[in-house]
N, C-alpha and C positions, 0 to 999 in steps of 0.2 A: 461561263456558267459556274458559279461557285457551288460548294456543297449545300449551302443555305438556300440558294436559288433552286437547286435541284429538288430539295426537300419541299420547298414551297410550291413548286409546279407539279409535284407528284405526291400530294398529300394522301390521296386515296391509295396509291400504290405502296407508299411507305407505311401508312397506317394498316393496310391489309397484311403486309408482310409481318409487321410487329404483332398484329392480332393472331396470325398463323403461328408465330413462335410461342405466344402465350398459350394458345390452345394445345399445341403439342406438349408444352411443359405441363399443363394441367392434366392432359391425358396420361402423361407419364406418371405423375403423382397418383392419379386416381387408379391406375392399373398397377401401381406399386412396381414400376419398372426400375431396374437398377441404373438410375441416371448417372451416378458416380462411376459405375463400371463401364458405361457407354461413352460419356464425354470425358475422355482422358487426354493427357498430353500427347500420347501416341496417336490417338484419333485425330487430334488437331493437326499434327505433323503430316499424317497421311492424307488428310483432307486438303491441306495446302498443296501437297504434291499432286494430288489428283486434279485440283482446280487449275494448276498452272498452265497446262496445255490448252485448256478450254479458254482461259482468260486471254492468252496470247492470240489465239484464233479470233476471239470475239473482238478484241481491240483492232486487229487488222481489218476484220469484216466491217466494223462500224465506220472506219475511215473511208473505205471504198464506197460504202453506201451513202455516207455523208457527202461524198463528192458527186453522187449521181449514178454510181455503178454498183449493181447488186452482185457481189461475188458469192454466188451460191456454191462455188467450188472449193470452199474452205476445207471440207473433208478430204478432197483429193490432194490438196496442197499439203495437208498434214501427213497423209500417207507417203507422199514424196519425201517429206522431211525425215520421217522415221526410217524409211527404207534407205535413203541416201546416207543418213548418219550412221546406220548400222554397217552399210557397205564400206564407207570410207574408214570407219574405225577398224574394221577387220583388215582392210587392205594396208593400213598404216602399221597396225600392231600385230597382225597375225592372230595366233591363239592367245596371246597375253598382252593386249593393248594397255598402254599407260593412260593416266589421266590427261596428259598432254595430247595423246592421240585422240581421245574422246572429245576434248575441247576443239581441236582442229577439225574433227569430223562434224561437230555442230556448226562451226563457221562455214565449212564447205557445203553442208546441207542447206544453210540459209542462202548462200550465194547461188547454188543450183536452183533453189526455189525462186530466186529473183529472176533467173533466166526464163523459167517456165512462166512466171507472172508477166514478164515483158511480152511474151507471145500472147497470153490471155488478154493483156491490156490493148495490144495492137488490134486484135480481133474485135474486141468490144467497143473500143474508143475510135480507132481509125476506120475500121471496116464495118462498124455498127452491127456486128453480129448479135443475134438474140442472146441476151445475157443469161437467161435461164438455161437455154440449150448449151451455151458455151460452158457454163458452170457445171452442168450435169456431165458434159463430156470430160471435164477435168476429173470429176469424181470417178467416172467409169474407167478412165485411163489409169488413175491412181490405184484402183482396186486390182487392175491387172498388172501394173508395173511393180508393185510391192512384192507379191508372191513370185513373179517372174525373176526379179532380182535375187530373191532368196534362193530359188531353185538353181540359178546359174552359179551362185557363190558357194552354196552349202548342200546342194542336192536335195533340199527339202524346202517346203513353204515356210518353215520356221528356222530361225538361226540358232546355233548353239549359244551358250552364255558368252557374252562379249565383254561388256564393262558397264558399270554404273557409276554415276558421279559421286564423289566423296562429299560428306558434309563439310561445311565451313564452320570451324569452331573458333570462337573469340575467347581467349583466356579470361578468367575471372568472371566476365559477364555470363558465360555459358553455365556457371555454377549457380546463378540466381534461380530460385525455385520457380517452376512452371514457365515463366517468361524466358528464362535463360535457354531452355531446351528448344522453345518454339522459335525464338528470334536469333539467338546467338550460337546455336549448334544445329544448323539447318542446311538444307541443300542450297548452294549458291544460286541455283536456277530459280528457286522460289523467290529469293531476294532480288534477283535480276528482274523477274516478272513484276514485282512490286514497284521497282524503280521505273520500269517501262510504262506501267499503268499511270503513275503520277506524271511522268514526262509526256505521255500521250495526252493527258488531260490539259497540261500546261500549254502544249503546242496548239491543241484544238481550240481552247477557249481564251488563251492569253497572248497569242501571237498573230501577226498579220497573215501569215500563211494559213493558220487555222481558220481564220475568217474567210480566206479564199476558198478553202475546202468546203466550208458550209455554204458559201454563196454558189459554188459550182453545182451543188445538189439542190439548192432552193431556187435560185434565180440566175442561171448561167448567162442570160442576156445582159443583166446588169453588170455582172463580172466582166463580160466581154467589152461592154461599153466603157468600163473603167480602165481598159487597156491590159487586162490580165488574160493570158492564153488559157482558156477553159480546158482544152485538150491536155495541155501539159500538167495542169493541176490534177486532172483525173488520172493521167498516166502515173504520176507519182503516188497517188493514193492507192491505186489498184496494185502497183508493184509492191508498195509497203504492205498491203494486205496479204499478198502471197508470201512475202518474206516472213511476216509474223506467224502465219499459219504453218509455214515450213519450220520455223523455229519451234512452234508448239509441238510438231511431230518429233523433232529432234530431241526436245526436252522429255517427251513421253518415253522415247527410246533410252535416254540417259538415266531416267529413273527406274525403268523396268530392267535394263541390263541385257535385253535380247529382243530380237524382232519376231513378231508373230504375224504370219501371213494368212493363216486359216480364217475362215468365216469372212467377216467384214474387216479383217486385219486388226491389229492391236488398237487402231484408232477407234474403231467400233462406235461410230456415231458422235464422237466428240466434236467434230466440225459442225455438225447440225446443231448440237447443243450450244455451241458457241454463238450461232446465229440467234437462238432463243435468248442467250445470256445478254447480248447487247440490245435486243428488243426489250427485255425485262429491265435492263439498265438505262432505258430511254436514250440510247446512243451516247451515253456518258461513259468514258473509259473506266472511271472508278466504280460506277454502278454496274458495268459489265463484269468487272473483276469480282465485285461482291456477289453477283448472281452466279458466277463461276464457282465461287467458294461454296455456295449453297448446293450446287449440283455435285461438286467434289465430295462434300460431306455426306450427301445421300449415297454416293457411290461407295463410300467406305463403311457404311453401316453394317454390311454383311460381316466383316471381320469383328466389329464391336459386339454384334449380337452373339456371335459364337463365343467370344471372350466372356461375355456376361452370362452365358448359359441360357439365352433366350432362344427357344426352339421355334424358328420360323424357316420355312423352305428357302433354300438359296435362290431358287428361281423367282420366288416372290420378292425377296429383298433386292435382287438384281433389277427388278422392274421399277424400283423407287425413283431413280433419276428420270426415267421416261414418263412415269406418272406425273412427276413434277413438271416436266415439259408440257404435257397436255394441260395441266392446271394453269400454268403460266400463259400458254397460248389462249386458253379460254377466257381468263380474267384480264389479261394484259395485252391481248391481241389488237387492241385499239390504239396502240402507240402510233403517233403520227409519223409517217415516213417522210423523208425529204421530198419536196414537191416535184422535183425533176428526176427522181430516181428511175432508172430504166429507160430514160428518154435520151437518144443521141442528140448531140448538139454540133452544129456546123457554124463556124464564124461567117459573118456576112462579108468579111474582107476577102 
């Protein structure tokens, strides 16, 4: 599915989103809001960083669902990724970890998430466990695992300051006004996410394996008849979804610089928003990434309102991403899910 095809098949969705942007802009002008003070280069940078974990989880989740398995445990896998990244960074570098320690910790967090995802895949694909129940179990275990890990290592549900990833600066290009700071003096994890989003789109819509994933969720019988092992395709997609959600949690940790285990942990609903993002994006990795950017921007509005001197209660501004989720689910909840999602499949051989 190309970008043109996506737009053609989602005219109402794209048109409504465009209309929403126009209405927001018109309201800003009518209310004399300080648009230039809100939409700054810094705001775009922060929005991209906030969107990155959501986009990674969303891409992983849509792959699993495209194959016929609903991974509702994305939130839990993100908690695992964040907690494990913090723990490994601390264990490698102690009180002053280096950038190399942080990158090794991100890799370790992804590998550990893969191990967890293998267990989840075996339960849902091989033993046909209820996917909703299994996903909720992952979430609940993650909510306990994160704070427990923090207490064991640091004696508190929150970690001390650990390390945050340094920006990647490209000489000369980073000096270009506006674009330079956004694209060429940015977090490498944001750039990695953009590359992964494009690669995920190419694999899903331009490769034979991508067609297998889609067939496993739409018509597994036909895929089986063609001689492709449906279970293996689903295993790979589910494991990939866990790895991407774990990476999302690790990226969240790397941008924040410390682990927060209080409340719903530092993940704080981003895995659930990731599910909404790929529904809004119509199971398209690029659409999901764009939706994640929308939610990331809304999440960063609080800082911008304070900077612009707009007096709105923080509690109200913090609700913006969740209000957007409700709006998206209300108007775009009719997205067609894969026909065989949630249905176990057993080969007749």
